[in-house]
N, C-alpha and C positions, 0 to 999 in steps of 0.2 A: 504494500500500500504506500503510495506516495502522494503528497499534498504540497502544493505550492500556492502561497498567497503573497501578494504584493499590495501594500497600502501606502497612500501618500496623503499628508495633511498640510495644506498650505493656505496662506492668507488669500482671500478672494481678490483678484486684480482690480475690480471696479470699486470695492469698498473694503478697506483693510480690516475692520473689526470682524468681518465674516470669515468663516473657515470653509474651504472646499475640501471635502474628504472623498477620496476615491479608493477603490479596491478592485482587484481582479484575482480570481483564484481558480485553480484547476487541480483535479485529483483523479487518481486511478488506482484500481486494484488489479494486479496482473501477475502472472507467473509464466514460466517457460512451459509451453504446451498446455497451459491451464484453460480448459474450456468448460469449467464448472458453471452452472447457472447461478445467478445472483442469490437465489434462495439457499444455496449450499454454503454461502459465505456467512460467518457468524453475524447475527443481527446487529451487534455493537460495532462491527467493522465496516458496515455498508455506509454509503453516502446518502444523506437526506437533505432536501432543500424545501424552502417555503417557511414563512413565519417571520417573527420579529427581528431576527438577526441575519437573514439571508435574502429572500425575495418577498418583500412585504406586499400585501394584497392577497396572498395565499395563506391558507391555514398552515399551522405548524406541521412540517414534514409532508405537506399536501401536494408537492410536485412529484410526478412519477407514477409508476404503476402501483396498484394496491390490490389486495384480495379481501374477500368478505369472510369474517370469522363466523363462528357458530351462533353468535348473538345477532348477526346481521350488520355488524359494524364494518366499515371500510378500514383496513389496516395497511399502511404503506409498506412496501417490500424493499424500498431503497434501490440503490444502483451501484454499479462498479466504476462508473466514471461521473465526474461532476464538472460543471463550469459555472462560475458565478461572477457577476460584475455589478458594482454599486457606485453611485455618485450621490453625494449628499452635501447640501449647502446649509451650514449651521450659523444662525444669526442670533446674537444676544438681543433680547427684547427689553427687559427691565429686571432689576434685582437679581433673583436666582433663576429666571426663566429665559429659555432659549426657544427659538422657532427653528424648524428644519423643513426643507423640501428635498425630495429624493426621487431617484429612479433606480430600479433594481432589475436585473435580468439574470436568468440562469436556467439550467436544466440538469437532470441526471438521466443516465442511460443504463440499461442492463449490461451492456458490453461495449467494447471498442467498436465492434462491427455495427452495432445498433446506432452508435453515435455517428459513424461515417455514412450510414445509409439514410438516416433521418435526423439531420442536424437542424434543430429548431430551439428557440429560447422562449421561455415564459417571462413576461415582463410586467412590472408593476410600478406605479408612481403614486406619490401622495405627499402629505404634509404631517407634521407632528409638533407637539409641544414637549419640551424637556424641562424638568425641575431638577436643579442641582441640589442635592442633599449632602449631609456629612457622610452618608454611606455610599455615595456615588449618584450619578444621574439616573432619574426615572423618566422613561419616555412613554408618551401616549401618541401613537401613530395611527393614521388611517391610510391604507394603501388600496389603490384601485387597479384591477387587472387591465392592462392596456389592450390585450387581444383575447378576451375571454371566449372559451368554447361554449357551445350551446347549453350544456348542463352545469356550468360554473356560476358561482355567485358574482356579483358586481365587484366586491372588494371585501376587505377584512380590517377589523380594528385590532391593534396590537398594543400590549403593555410590555415594556422591557426595562431591565435594569442594566445600566451602562449604555454607552452608545452602541449602535448596531455593529460597528467595526472600528 
């Protein structure tokens, strides 16, 4: 399993008190001659995307394939490859409050072959309010799916501790 993440935090060129935060990440699970399906990889080792710290606008771990359990609930199965990209503009508002606007994109795939055959990204965009506390920032974000599929919701509300990245 290999994972690469690059992040940059810089003053926004048009207004110096604002911060432009960007991140791109890629990961893969692979082995020599390994053709095991993703369901044979331990659940804790698989990649998952969607939610407050990856692609906002989607439920937690909601990107990718899922299976239905005995109770009729959808359970994500994860993937062997992941790609995620984020951009967020953080703006001080007053006292301990910050505003943020963001755009996120990413996807996971069952295998390298699946990624090369069907390369597509799920994307979300939105805004949020951050309260800086002695225990760290607490975020309240609302993300909208930019290209929702027919059976998907419009967007999702997220609460997070610390910045998304």
